[in-house]
C-alpha positions in Angstrom: 93.8 95.4 105.3 97.0 95.6 107.3 98.5 92.6 105.4 97.6 94.4 102.1 99.3 97.7 103.2 102.4 95.7 104.2 102.5 94.0 100.8 101.6 90.6 102.1 99.0 90.0 99.4 98.6 86.2 99.9 97.9 86.7 103.6 95.4 89.5 102.7 93.6 87.2 100.2 93.4 84.5 102.8 91.9 86.8 105.5 89.6 88.6 103.2 88.4 85.4 101.5 87.5 84.1 104.9 85.7 87.4 105.7 83.5 87.3 102.6 82.7 83.6 103.2 81.5 84.5 106.7 79.7 87.7 105.7 79.0 87.4 101.9 77.2 90.8 101.9 80.2 92.8 103.1 80.8 95.0 100.1 84.0 96.6 101.4 85.6 93.2 102.1 84.9 92.2 98.5 86.4 95.5 97.3 89.5 95.0 99.4 89.8 91.4 98.3 89.6 92.6 94.7 92.5 95.0 95.3 94.6 92.2 96.8 93.9 90.0 93.7 94.7 93.0 91.5 98.1 93.5 93.2 98.8 89.8 92.4 97.9 90.5 88.7 94.9 88.0 89.0 92.6 90.2 87.0 89.6 87.8 86.6 89.3 87.3 90.4 89.7 91.0 91.0 87.0 91.9 88.5 84.6 89.4 90.0 85.0 90.8 93.5 84.8 94.4 92.3 81.5 93.5 90.5 80.2 91.9 93.7 81.2 94.9 95.8 79.4 97.3 93.5 76.3 95.0 93.3 76.1 95.1 97.1 76.8 98.8 97.4 76.5 100.8 94.1 77.9 103.9 95.9 81.4 102.4 96.2 82.9 104.7 93.6 86.4 103.6 94.3 85.5 100.0 93.6 83.8 101.1 90.4 86.8 103.1 89.3 89.1 100.2 90.0 86.8 97.9 88.1 87.1 100.3 85.1 90.9 100.2 85.4 90.9 96.4 85.5 88.6 96.2 82.5 90.9 98.6 80.6 93.8 96.3 81.4 91.9 93.5 79.7 91.1 95.8 76.8 87.4 95.5 77.5 87.0 99.1 76.4 83.3 99.6 76.2 82.7 97.9 79.6 85.5 100.1 81.1 84.0 103.3 79.7 80.5 102.3 81.0 81.8 101.9 84.5 83.8 105.1 84.4 80.8 107.0 83.0 78.7 105.7 85.9 81.4 107.0 88.3 81.2 110.5 86.7 77.4 110.4 86.9 77.5 109.6 90.6 80.4 111.9 91.5 80.7 114.6 88.8 83.3 116.6 90.7 85.7 113.7 90.8 88.7 114.5 88.6 90.0 111.0 89.0 86.8 109.5 87.6 86.8 111.9 84.6 90.5 111.1 84.0 89.8 107.4 83.9 86.8 107.9 81.7 89.0 109.9 79.4 91.6 107.1 79.2 88.9 104.6 78.3 87.5 106.9 75.6 91.0 107.6 74.2 91.6 103.8 73.8 88.2 103.6 72.1 89.4 106.2 69.6 87.1 108.9 70.9 89.8 111.5 71.3 87.4 114.5 71.2 85.3 113.1 74.0 88.4 112.2 76.0 89.8 115.7 75.7 86.5 117.2 77.0 86.6 114.9 80.0 90.2 115.9 80.7 89.4 119.6 80.4 86.8 119.1 83.1 89.2 117.1 85.2 91.8 119.8 85.0 89.3 122.5 85.9 88.3 120.5 89.0 91.9 119.7 90.0 94.4 121.9 88.1 97.4 120.1 89.6 96.3 116.6 88.4 99.6 115.5 86.7 98.1 112.4 85.1 95.3 114.5 83.5 97.8 116.9 82.0 99.9 113.9 80.8 96.9 112.3 79.1 95.9 115.6 77.6 99.5 116.0 76.2 99.6 112.5 74.9 96.3 112.8 73.0 97.3 116.1 71.5 100.7 114.9 70.6 99.2 111.8 68.9 97.0 114.2 66.9 100.1 116.3 65.9 99.0 119.3 68.0 102.5 119.7 69.6 101.9 123.3 70.4 99.2 122.3 72.9 100.8 119.0 73.9 104.1 120.4 75.2 102.6 122.8 77.8 100.6 119.9 79.3 103.6 117.7 79.5 105.5 120.5 81.2 102.7 121.0 83.6 102.6 117.3 84.4 106.3 117.5 85.2 105.9 120.6 87.3 103.5 118.7 89.5 105.5 115.4 89.4 109.1 116.0 88.4 110.0 112.3 88.3 107.1 111.4 86.0 109.0 109.0 83.7 106.4 108.8 80.9 106.0 112.5 80.7 109.8 113.0 80.7 110.1 110.5 77.9 107.3 111.8 75.8 108.4 115.4 76.0 111.9 114.4 75.2 110.7 112.5 72.2 108.9 115.6 70.8 111.9 117.8 71.3 114.2 115.3 69.7 112.2 114.2 66.7 109.8 116.9 65.8 109.9 118.0 62.2 108.7 121.5 63.3 111.9 123.6 64.1 110.2 125.7 66.8 109.8 122.6 68.9 113.2 121.0 68.2 115.7 121.2 71.1 118.2 118.3 71.2 120.0 119.5 74.3 116.9 119.7 76.4 115.7 116.4 75.0 118.9 114.8 76.2 118.4 116.1 79.8 114.8 114.9 79.9 115.5 111.6 78.4 118.4 110.9 80.8 116.1 111.6 83.7 113.5 109.2 82.3 116.2 106.5 81.8 117.4 107.1 85.4 113.9 106.6 86.7 113.6 103.4 84.7 117.1 102.1 85.6 118.3 102.3 82.0 116.3 99.1 81.2 113.3 100.5 79.3 113.7 100.1 75.5 111.4 103.0 74.7 113.2 105.4 77.1 116.6 104.3 75.7 115.4 104.8 72.2 114.3 108.3 73.1 117.7 109.1 74.6 119.4 107.8 71.5 117.2 110.0 69.3 118.0 113.0 71.5 121.7 112.4 71.1 121.2 112.2 67.4 119.2 115.4 67.4 122.2 117.1 69.0 124.6 115.5 66.4 126.1 113.3 69.1 125.9 110.2 66.8 128.4 108.0 68.5 126.5 108.2 71.8 123.3 107.8 69.8 124.5 104.5 68.4 125.7 103.1 71.7 122.4 104.0 73.3 120.4 102.6 70.4 122.2 99.3 70.8 121.3 99.2 74.5 117.6 99.9 73.5 117.7 97.0 71.0 119.2 94.7 73.6 116.6 95.7 76.2 113.8 95.1 73.7 115.1 91.7 72.7 115.5 90.6 76.3 111.9 91.6 76.9 110.7 89.6 73.9 109.7 92.7 72.0 110.8 91.5 68.5 108.7 94.0 66.6 110.0 96.9 68.7 113.6 95.7 68.3 113.2 95.7 64.5 112.0 99.3 64.6 114.9 100.3 66.9 117.3 98.7 64.5 116.0 101.1 61.8 116.7 104.0 64.1 120.2 102.7 64.7 120.8 102.5 60.9 119.9 106.2 60.7 122.2 107.2 63.6 125.1 105.1 62.2 124.8 107.0 58.9 124.9 110.3 60.7 121.3 111.2 60.4 118.8 112.0 63.2 115.3 110.5 63.4 112.6 113.0 62.4 109.0 112.1 63.0 106.7 112.6 60.0 104.4 115.5 60.8 100.7 114.6 61.0 
């Protein structure tokens, strides 16, 4: 465990592997070994040891939550949702379990059920920044910007450096077709903070900043930033994203902002 906390994951894997060979029924060792594999992005090994830990001790809610997250990462949505539902059944007052279940349900396209779980999570833990962020994201995707924006703001109140929340809120303020939500100046401030958090290397955040500049009629800066976004996307091998960003650049180059079609 000390090796894991210090970031020495290979050493942690070695020690914990020896531990589970010596005591195969040690559930916590399997769970910690799974975390070490997860930190090394070795998902299959992590999932196997999370499953073994839960088999040995079904009350290891943390291991079950982490298993759900690992399954989500592999897009095994039904399995992930099942594990998260079991966590909620065992610990109904866990806002984290409900939030992770909501994320699984959202990815399955079950937005209504996801929102219900997030409402419960926020009632249990009102300052859960990630729950507010997910609530905002689902509502924004449904076009319900009036409810999405307060949840993004609450997420940022709880975690001011939350890059994804900064980016998503900036995107709404920069690109919304609804004038009551349009605020180019504030969008620039938020998008700049997101880019700073991501070292000006994230193509999505750079695209949002470019859109924010365009929303404020600062088209020269929008074009410069859009080109940086395209370059970042191409360097990351995101050819499809780069093509979309080039479309945004064409708009900015012609003196037009990007306005998102209302849902």
